[in-house]
C-alpha positions in Angstrom: -21.1 5.8 1.0 -19.7 8.4 -1.5 -16.6 9.2 0.5 -14.3 6.8 2.4 -14.9 7.1 6.1 -12.0 8.6 8.1 -10.6 6.1 10.5 -9.6 7.7 13.8 -8.7 4.6 15.7 -8.6 0.9 14.8 -9.2 -1.5 17.7 -6.3 -3.6 19.2 -8.8 -6.5 19.7 -12.5 -7.2 19.9 -12.9 -7.7 23.6 -11.1 -7.9 26.9 -11.2 -11.7 27.0 -10.5 -12.4 23.4 -7.1 -13.7 22.3 -6.6 -13.3 18.5 -5.4 -16.2 16.3 -1.8 -15.5 15.2 -0.1 -15.9 11.9 3.2 -17.8 11.8 5.0 -14.5 12.3 3.0 -13.5 15.3 0.7 -11.0 13.6 -3.0 -11.3 14.4 -5.0 -12.3 11.3 -8.0 -10.3 12.6 -6.1 -6.9 12.2 -6.2 -7.3 8.4 -9.9 -8.3 8.4 -10.9 -5.4 10.7 -9.5 -2.8 8.3 -12.1 -4.0 5.8 -14.9 -5.1 8.1 -15.4 -1.8 9.9 -16.1 0.0 6.7 -18.5 -2.6 5.5 -20.3 -2.6 8.9 -20.9 1.1 8.5 -21.9 1.0 4.8 -24.1 -2.1 4.7 -25.1 -3.5 8.1 -26.5 -0.4 9.7 -29.1 -0.1 6.9 -29.7 -3.8 7.1 -30.4 -3.6 10.9 -32.7 -0.6 10.4 -30.4 1.9 12.2 -30.8 5.4 10.8 -28.1 8.0 10.4 -24.9 8.4 8.3 -21.5 7.4 9.6 -18.9 10.1 9.5 -15.9 8.3 11.1 -14.7 5.5 13.4 -14.1 6.3 17.0 -11.4 4.6 19.2 -12.7 1.2 20.4 -10.8 1.4 23.7 -11.2 3.8 26.6 -8.5 4.1 29.2 -9.6 4.8 32.8 -7.4 6.5 35.4 -6.6 3.0 36.8 -5.2 2.2 33.4 -7.8 -0.4 32.7 -8.7 -0.6 29.0 -12.4 -0.8 28.1 -13.1 -2.3 24.7 -16.1 -2.0 22.3 -16.6 -4.2 19.3 -17.3 -1.3 16.9 -17.6 2.4 17.7 -19.1 4.7 15.0 -19.1 8.5 14.8 -22.3 9.7 13.2 -22.7 12.8 11.1 -24.8 14.5 13.9 -21.8 14.2 16.3 -23.2 11.3 18.3 -21.3 8.1 18.9 -22.8 4.6 18.5 -20.8 1.7 20.0 -21.9 -1.8 18.9 -21.5 -4.9 21.0 -22.1 -8.5 20.0 -23.3 -10.8 22.7 -23.3 -14.6 22.5 -23.8 -15.1 26.2 -26.3 -13.5 28.4 -24.3 -11.4 30.8 -27.3 -9.8 32.4 -26.6 -7.0 34.9 -22.9 -7.4 34.7 -22.8 -6.8 31.0 -25.1 -3.7 31.3 -22.8 -2.2 34.0 -19.8 -2.8 31.7 -21.6 -1.0 28.8 -22.6 1.8 31.2 -18.9 2.2 32.1 -18.0 2.4 28.5 -20.6 5.1 27.8 -19.7 7.2 30.9 -16.0 7.1 30.0 -16.6 8.1 26.4 -19.1 10.7 27.1 -16.9 12.4 29.8 -13.6 12.4 28.0 -14.9 13.1 24.5 -17.9 15.2 25.4 -20.3 13.4 23.1 -23.7 11.8 23.3 -23.4 8.0 23.3 -26.0 5.2 22.6 -24.9 1.6 22.8 -26.5 -1.0 20.5 -26.2 -4.6 21.5 -26.7 -7.5 19.1 -27.9 -10.5 21.1 -27.3 -13.9 19.5 -30.1 -16.4 18.8 -29.2 -18.3 22.0 -30.3 -15.4 24.2 -34.1 -15.4 24.6 -34.9 -12.6 27.0 -31.9 -10.4 27.5 -31.8 -7.8 30.2 -31.7 -4.4 28.5 -32.0 -1.9 31.3 -31.6 -1.5 35.1 -32.2 1.1 37.7 -29.6 1.9 40.3 -30.1 4.8 42.7 -31.8 7.7 40.9 -30.6 6.6 37.5 -31.9 4.2 34.9 -29.5 2.9 32.2 -30.6 1.1 29.0 -29.1 -0.1 25.8 -30.7 -0.4 22.4 -31.2 -4.2 21.8 -31.2 -6.0 18.5 -32.6 -9.5 19.1 -31.1 -11.9 16.5 -33.2 -14.8 17.7 -35.9 -13.6 15.3 -33.6 -14.6 12.4 -32.6 -18.2 11.7 -29.1 -18.8 10.4 -29.8 -22.4 9.3 -32.7 -21.2 7.0 -30.6 -18.4 5.6 -27.7 -20.7 4.7 -30.0 -23.4 3.4 -31.8 -20.9 1.1 -28.5 -19.5 -0.2 -27.1 -23.0 -0.9 -30.2 -23.9 -2.8 -29.8 -20.8 -5.0 -26.1 -21.7 -5.6 -26.9 -25.4 -6.4 -29.7 -24.4 -8.8 -27.5 -22.0 -10.6 -29.2 -18.8 -9.5 -27.3 -15.6 -9.4 -26.5 -14.2 -5.9 -26.5 -10.5 -5.2 -24.9 -8.4 -2.6 -28.3 -8.1 -0.9 -28.3 -11.9 -0.6 -24.9 -12.0 1.0 -25.1 -9.2 3.6 -27.1 -11.2 6.2 -24.3 -13.9 6.1 -22.1 -11.5 8.0 -24.4 -11.9 11.0 -25.1 -15.6 10.7 -23.2 -16.5 13.9 -25.6 -14.3 15.9 -28.8 -15.8 14.4 -30.9 -18.6 15.8 -30.5 -22.2 14.6 -29.0 -25.6 15.3 -26.0 -25.6 13.0 -22.6 -25.5 14.7 -20.9 -22.1 14.5 -17.9 -23.3 12.7 -20.1 -25.1 10.1 -22.0 -21.8 9.5 -18.7 -20.1 8.8 -17.6 -22.8 6.4 -20.9 -22.6 4.6 -20.8 -18.9 4.5 -17.3 -18.9 2.8 -18.6 -21.6 0.4 -21.5 -19.4 -0.6 -19.3 -16.2 -1.1 -16.9 -18.2 -3.2 -19.8 -19.1 -5.6 -21.1 -15.5 -5.9 -19.1 -14.9 -9.1 -21.3 -12.1 -10.3 -20.8 -9.9 -7.2 -17.9 -7.4 -7.4 -14.7 -8.9 -5.9 -14.2 -5.9 -3.6 -17.7 -6.4 -2.1 -16.9 -10.1 -1.6 -13.7 -9.2 0.1 -15.5 -6.9 2.6 -18.2 -9.5 3.3 -15.7 -12.2 3.9 -13.7 -9.9 6.2 -16.8 -9.3 8.3 -17.6 -13.0 8.5 -14.0 -13.7 9.5 -14.0 -10.9 12.1 -17.2 -12.3 13.6 -15.7 -15.8 13.7 -12.7 -14.4 15.6 -15.2 -13.0 18.1 -17.1 -16.2 18.8 -15.0 -19.2 17.9 -12.2 -20.7 20.0 -8.6 -21.0 18.7 -8.9 -24.6 17.6 -12.0 -23.8 15.5 -10.3 -20.7 14.1 -7.3 -22.8 13.0 -9.7 -25.2 11.2 -11.4 -22.3 9.6 -8.1 -20.8 8.4 -7.2 -24.1 6.7 -10.6 -24.0 4.9 -10.4 -20.4 3.6 -6.7 -20.3 2.5 -7.8 -20.4 -1.1 -10.6 -17.8 -0.8 -10.0 -14.1 -1.7 -9.9 -13.2 2.0 -7.5 -16.1 2.8 -5.1 -14.8 0.2 -5.4 -11.3 1.6 -4.6 -12.5 5.1 -1.6 -14.5 3.9 -0.3 -11.6 1.9 -0.8 -9.2 4.8 1.2 -11.6 6.9 4.0 -11.7 4.3 4.5 -8.0 4.6 3.6 -7.4 8.3 5.6 -10.3 9.5 8.9 -8.8 8.4 11.0 -6.7 10.7 11.1 -2.9 10.2 14.5 -3.3 8.7 13.4 -5.9 6.2 10.4 -3.9 5.2 12.5 -0.8 4.5 15.1 -2.8 2.6 12.5 -4.3 0.4 11.0 -0.9 -0.2 14.5 0.5 -1.1 15.0 -2.2 -3.7 11.6 -1.6 -5.2 12.3 2.2 -5.4 15.6 1.6 -7.2 13.9 -0.5 -9.8 11.0 2.0 -10.2 13.5 4.8 -10.9 14.9 2.6 -13.7 11.4 2.3 -15.2 11.0 -1.4 -14.3 7.4 -2.7 -14.4 5.7 -4.4 -11.4 6.1 -7.7 -13.1 9.8 -7.2 -13.7 10.3 -6.1 -10.1 8.4 -9.1 -8.8 10.5 -11.4 -10.9 13.9 -9.8 -10.1 13.3 -9.7 -6.4 11.7 -13.1 -6.3 8.7 -11.8 -4.4 5.0 -12.5 -5.1 3.1 -10.0 -7.2 0.6 -9.5 -4.4 3.4 -8.4 -2.1 5.1 -6.0 -4.7 1.9 -4.5 -6.2 0.6 -2.6 -3.1 4.0 -1.2 -2.3 4.4 0.0 -5.9 1.0 1.5 -5.7 1.9 3.4 -2.6 5.1 4.6 -4.2 3.4 5.9 -7.4 2.5 9.3 -6.0 6.2 9.9 -5.2 7.3 9.4 -8.8 9.8 10.0 -10.4 12.1 10.5 -7.3 10.5 7.6 -5.3 11.8 8.9 -2.0 12.0 5.8 0.1 11.6 7.7 3.5 8.4 9.5 2.3 6.9 6.3 0.9 7.8 4.3 4.1 6.2 7.0 6.3 3.0 7.0 4.1 2.7 3.2 4.4 3.3 3.3 8.2 0.6 5.9 8.7 -1.9 3.9 6.6 -1.2 0.7 8.7 
């Protein structure tokens, strides 16, 4: 997309029942991945899934009822025509119960935001004949199903690994389907699919690094959705050296600090920026990793030469 999509509400989590894997400092790893994966979903996966329309923003993924129950969607996109498109990923066939839950989401969103809502549900390869509509009283409710059983994750991964092993160049088009490999049909264990997916993205050396980061973020976010905590811990061990793994670790280094520690670090950085110190010098003198110092210096750049710490801190807080 030509312009960055405006984010009007990042989700607290992916679902009501999901408990996110935590970093050592208590910060969910998935928050960092979601910041990247939602943009990629809008840019790349909608065209891949054959869904028409241009995304204009992200809607909140939770709706609060009067009883103070929170209703969560996986993704919730605002289209240019003003309609909203929530997306749900289903690995279990919930049948009527699931449809009633989606209907509750739609009714709450439509009523409180006064918008037209259509829910897309991506059913995993394990679900053969999902229930997509039901009639109750005078009303019929239906979702827009995307049946992933028609695609085989084993075949996808095998073909990409063959390309890698034969020295063929991988493109972004090759890698985009990997983001949905957990929903596809096949016999390979889910955690093994994720490991293979990260192996493949790690070998795609000709694809732009920023694109790889986004693809890996979506893969990780999908893993958070479908794998249990033990499997996710195993996955984290395996991806620590990937680009995404480093991003998650670095996010944790900053986010895991107390507010006072963050402000103190920023104050020290601002002092050194006022003295004309380079990022490398600041990193060395403060004994902090470059990947911690660099984004803070980048955020501070627009406030040069005064480098007002309060303004910079407020900017960073708003972005996060």
